[in-house]
N, C-alpha and C positions, 0 to 999 in steps of 0.2 A: 450347466456346471462351467465353472471356470477352466482356463487353459493354463498348462504349465508355460511360463514364461522364463526370458532370459532376462537377468540384471542388465540394467542399462550401461554404456560403456563406461560411464565416469565412475563407476564403481567396481570397476573390472580389475584394478590393480590394489592387491591387499596393502602394500605397503602404503598407498594412498590412505586407505581405511583407518590403520592403523596410527597414522600420524593425524587424523581427525580433519583430513582435508574435506572441503563441502563441495557441492555440486552447484553448479551456476544457478541463479535464480530468475524467475520470470522476469523481472524488469531486465536484467542483464541479457537475457537471451532477446528479449525485445529490441535492445538497445544495437545489438549487433546486427536485427534483422534476420534471426535465424528460424528458417521454416522447419518443422516436423517432418521427420522422413516418413512418408506414407507406408513404404514396404513393410515397418516394423511396428507402426503405430495403428492399434484400433480405432475405429471410429468411435466417437462419443455416443452414448445412448440417447434415447428420447424419454423424458418424463413421463411416468404413468399415473393417471389418476389413483387416490387413494381408495383402497378397498375397505369398505365398512363391514364388520363381521356381527355375529350375534354376541349376545352377552353370556354370563355364566350363570351356573344354576342357583347362586346367591345374587343379592342385590349388590350390583357393582358399586353403587353409589356410597356404600358404607365401608368401601376398602379403598387405599389410595395407594399409590405406585410406590410409597415407601414401605409398604406392610409385606410385601413380598419378599422370599429368598431364593433365589435361582442360581443355577450353574453356568458358569462361564468357561470358556478354553482360553489358555495361554498360547499366545501365537498361532490364533486359530487358522492360519493359511498353511501353515509349515509341512513340506516333505521332507524326507532325509536326504541329506546331501549325497551327492554321487558319489564320494569317497566318504566312507564312516570316521565322524568327528565326533567322538565320546558324547558328550552331553547333547548334541544336536542331532544325533540317530534316532530321529523319532518322526511320525507322521501324522496329519490329520486327515480324516474324511473331508470331503467337499462341504462347505459351509451349509447348504440346505440339508445333508445328511446328518450333520450334527444337529441342526433344528428338529427334523424328522425323528431320528431313529435314536439319538443320545441324550435328549432332555435338554440340550444345550439352550438360553437364552442370553447369553451374552458372549460377545467375541472380543478377539484384541486384534488390531490391523497395524503393522508397522509400515509406515508410509515413506517411500523415497521419491524425490522429484527426478522425473527424465527430462533432462534438458533437451534433448532431440524431438521428442513426443510432447514436449509440452505439458505434461501429463504427470500423474503420481503413479508409481508402482508399487505394489506389496511382496515384501520380500524381507529375510532376516538381514543378511549379511552377505554383499557382494563378493562373487568368486567362490569363495568358503561354503556359504550356506545361503543359496539364492534360489532354491526349488521353492514352488509355491503352486496352490491348487487354483490360484486366481492371479493373472500376473499383473492386470491393471487395478486400481483401487476401484474404477466403476466396475470392473468385472464381478469382484466380490460382493458390491452393492446391488447389482442386477441380480445374482444367484440368492440373495435372502430376500429381493423384492419379490421375485416369482414366488418363494416358497410362502410369503407373507402372503401374497395375494389369494395363494390357494386354501389358506389356514388364517384368514383374519379375524378369529376370535382369541388369539394367542395375546397374553399380557405383552407388555413393551419389551423389545429386544434392546439390550444395550450395546451399544459398538464403541470400544475405548481406541481412540485414536494416539498412537505413539510415533511422534515425527522422528526419523531417523536423519534429520539435517541438522547442522549446527546452527544456532541463532545468528542472524546477521541483520543489516540494515533493510533486507528484504523479506524480514518476517510476514509485514501485514501483507505483502503481495502473494507470499505461498499459502497463506490461508485462506485469503480471497479466492485462490484457484482452488483450494479443497473443497469451500462451501460451494464453489462452482460445480463441480464434480459431484458432489452430494444433490444438487438440484437437477442435475442431468439425469437422474435416475428416479428421485422422488420428488413429487409435487410436494408443497410445505406441509399440505395437511397430515401426511405420513409422519411428520418431524413432532417431538414435543421438545418445545424449545425453551431458552431462559426467559424470552420475553412472556412467554404462556404462563409461565411460573411467576415472573414478577407481576404481571397484571396491573392493576393501578397503582401499586405500592411504589415506593421510591428507589427499591433494590431488589434484585432476587433473593436476599437474604431476610429483607422485610416482608417480602411476598410469602417466604417460606414459613416465618414465624406465625403470618396473619391467618393464612387460609391454608398453608401446606401444599404437596403435592396434590395433582390432579387427582379425581378419582379413576379407578379402573374401567369404569363406564367411559370416561372421555380418553383414556390412553390405550384401549384394545387396538391391535393390528398396529401399532405405531412404534416407532424407532426413538432413542434417546443415544444420541452421540456426546461422546464427552472426552476432552482433552487429557491425555496422561504426560502432561510436562511441567516443570517449574522454572524453564530457563526464559531468556528474554522472548522466545515465542510465545508464550502463556503471557506475558506481559504485554508484548504487544497486541495480542488477541483481545487481552481484557482492558484494553483503553488505560493502559498504565496501572492496571491493578485496579481500575475503578469501576468498571461494570462491563455487561455483555449485552447492552443495547444493541439490538438488529443482528447479534448472532446466532448461528444456527447449534454451536457445541457447548456444553457446559464445561467449565475448566476447574481444577482444583486449587487451593491456597490454603492461607490460614483461615482458622474457624470464625476469627471475626472480622474476615474481610465481605464486602458487602455483595461481591459477585459468586460467592461460593454456596453451592448447594449438592455438590458430590466431591467426594474424596478417595484417594487410593492410598491405603495402609495394608502394605504387603505382608506383614508379620501379623497376624491375629495374637500371639503370645505377647512378644515384646510392646506391640502395639494396642494392648487391651484397652489401656485407659484412652489412647487416644479415639480410637474405634466408638468406644461408649460416650465420649464427649461429642463426637460428631453425630451420633445416632439422637443424643437428648437435643440436638439442634434440628432434629429433622433431617440431616443430610443422608443423602444415599451414598453406601460405603462399598468399596470392591477391595475384598483382600483375596489371599491365596491360601488354597488347602496344602501345598508343597512349596518348598525353595530350589526345585527344580526336579527333573526326571528321576535323578539318583535317589532322592528321598522317598519317592514313590515305591520306586523297585526295591530299596531295603525293607518296606513294609511298615515304616515310621509312620504312624498315623496321628500324633500330636498335634501339628499344624491343622490337619482335617478336621479334628474335632473341637478344636477351639474355633475356628472358622465359623462352623456350624452353629456353635453355641453364642456366638459372639453378637448376634443378630444382624451383622454386615448382610447386606442386600445381594451381593454379588460375590459369588465364590468361585473362583478362578484355579482351573487344573490342569496338569498335563495328562490326567487319566479321567475323561469322562466315561469310560468304558474299560473293563478288564481286557487287557491285551495278553496275547502269547501266554507265557508262564507266570505272568505277574498278578499275583493275586487282588492286589491294591487297585480300587477305583473309588470315584466321589460320587455318590448318588445322594440326591437331596431326601433326608428320611421322609417318607409318605408323602412326597411330593407327585404331583399330577402336570409335569415334572417338577413344578415349584411347590413351594410350601409357604405358609405365615412364617412371616420372621420372628424369631422366638425374642420375646420382650418386647415387641414394636407393636404387633398387629394386634388389633382389638381381640378380646376372647372368644367372640363368636366366630372368628375367622375361621374358614376351613380351606384345605388346599384346593377344592374344587372350585371355591370362589375364588381363589388367585387365577387359577385358568382350569377349564372344564374340557377334557378329551372330546367329550360328546358336542362340543359347540366351538369347535375350532373350524370347522368348515363353513363355507358362505351360506 
């Protein structure tokens, strides 16, 4: 499990946060010759070899990654702030417990650059809402890797990365550092990457149209990382919105852009046509079942039902299980824990074909 961490010093001043002040970049820190503070900086982990699991009860070769529909959590690392603050007063189980007990197969991590440690930390907002189940980005990944290694028959786990730093001339350096941290936990065989989807095609989009996503047989036990950003960070990462060659993360963009294979569309009602258009192009779509905790607590199920019916593959929620006296929760109907995406998966698809609980172990 991860440990509860403190936010780094650069984000402890709420006025700086509210003004949009950014932290120093990797390049700037290097220019100053600044060394990480060993007393508060955890050591980098060591990558682990990929663990191959068993297949499902159905032929994996007939089902592809975009044929599934899975539950994900919003702000998957989050713990209630020390002082209760309205909409932020909620907590998540540790990531491995979400995977094991709550049927979650997608997580969202907010990443902040820690100038002192030259590392990424994971939390919501400094000072005001900074409690987390996994202090460093690599802490979060190690927790998920351990669960995956023990349950390698799972379908791909989707990891949404939301940068919580402003775009700057150092975007490339920060994203390279993020990839370095991913590879400190996973050797590349754990990762389903844009280059794998592209194959011999000229672009990710062409590969998607030509041969589609890898089969579940090829993708079991693996992780799909994707960038939830439409700023200059995304532009730098996609080589000025041209491609994702050599990159580890997928990135969102317009449906006609050559690098796009995944899309974030938060409102499944207002975005119904956008989701349908993306799915028609074989994209994987992430949408939300609520617009915040207050919607779930009110018992309003309109977004939840629209999300599940939309065919979107990743349904993000603040209520992966029922809590306290709130009757509302998100469960993928008939899922084990995931199911065949409505309107997308072939007719013969079954939830056990997506992921079979009997074949999760080594």
